[in-house]
C-alpha positions as CSV (number, residue, x, y, z in Angstrom):
1,M,15.7,-34.0,23.4
2,E,14.2,-31.9,26.2
3,L,10.4,-31.6,26.3
4,R,10.5,-27.8,25.7
5,E,12.6,-28.3,22.6
6,Q,10.2,-30.9,21.3
7,V,7.3,-28.5,21.8
8,E,9.3,-25.7,20.1
9,Q,9.9,-28.0,17.2
10,A,6.2,-28.7,16.9
11,L,5.4,-25.0,17.0
12,E,7.9,-24.4,14.1
13,T,5.7,-26.5,11.9
14,I,2.7,-24.2,12.3
15,R,4.5,-20.8,12.8
16,P,4.7,-19.9,9.1
17,Y,0.9,-20.0,9.0
18,L,0.6,-17.8,12.1
19,K,3.2,-15.4,10.9
20,A,1.5,-15.1,7.5
21,D,-1.5,-13.6,9.3
22,G,0.6,-11.4,11.5
23,G,0.7,-13.6,14.6
24,D,2.9,-15.9,16.5
25,V,3.0,-18.0,19.7
26,A,5.4,-18.3,22.6
27,I,5.8,-21.0,25.3
28,E,5.2,-19.4,28.7
29,E,5.5,-22.6,30.7
30,I,5.4,-26.4,30.7
31,T,3.9,-27.5,34.0
32,P,5.1,-30.6,35.9
33,D,2.0,-32.5,34.7
34,N,3.0,-31.7,31.1
35,V,0.5,-28.9,30.3
36,V,1.9,-26.5,27.8
37,K,0.9,-22.8,28.5
38,L,1.2,-20.6,25.5
39,K,0.9,-16.9,24.8
40,L,-0.7,-15.9,21.5
41,L,1.1,-12.9,20.0
42,G,0.3,-10.3,17.4
43,N,-2.9,-10.8,15.5
44,C,-3.3,-14.3,17.1
45,G,-4.1,-12.6,20.4
46,S,-6.9,-10.5,19.1
47,C,-8.3,-12.5,16.1
48,K,-11.9,-13.8,16.3
49,M,-10.6,-17.1,15.0
50,S,-7.9,-17.5,17.7
51,F,-9.8,-20.2,19.5
52,M,-10.1,-22.3,16.4
53,T,-6.5,-21.7,15.5
54,M,-5.5,-22.8,19.0
55,K,-7.6,-26.0,19.0
56,A,-7.4,-27.1,15.4
57,G,-3.9,-25.9,14.6
58,I,-1.5,-25.3,17.5
59,E,-2.9,-27.9,20.0
60,Q,-3.1,-30.6,17.3
61,A,0.5,-29.9,16.1
62,I,1.9,-30.1,19.7
63,M,0.0,-33.2,20.8
64,K,0.7,-35.1,17.7
65,A,4.5,-34.4,17.8
66,V,4.9,-34.7,21.6
67,P,2.6,-37.4,23.0
68,Q,3.7,-36.8,26.6
69,I,1.9,-33.4,26.6
70,T,-1.5,-33.8,28.4
71,A,-3.0,-30.4,27.4
72,V,-2.3,-27.1,25.6
73,E,-3.7,-23.9,27.0
74,A,-3.4,-20.2,25.9
75,I,-3.0,-18.0,28.8
76,N,-4.4,-14.9,27.0
77,L,-7.2,-16.4,25.0
78,T,-10.9,-16.0,25.8
79,E,-13.3,-18.0,23.8
80,S,-15.7,-15.8,21.8
81,V,-19.1,-17.3,21.1
């Protein structure tokens, strides 16, 4: 299975939770050094908890399912403190 397909499969495990809150996520790119770049969509792009969702949910799901991935980044996420 291709790397992108594996990442999509991992995202499918967390998508129902994102969609329940009016959000979603899309793969923008997987770099040659296996960094997944994601775009948070809908409420996920503007929610104050997006950083936690990204780290504790999305990143964990991808890295657990696809060990070759070295990092997961959201291209449209700014950490709110």
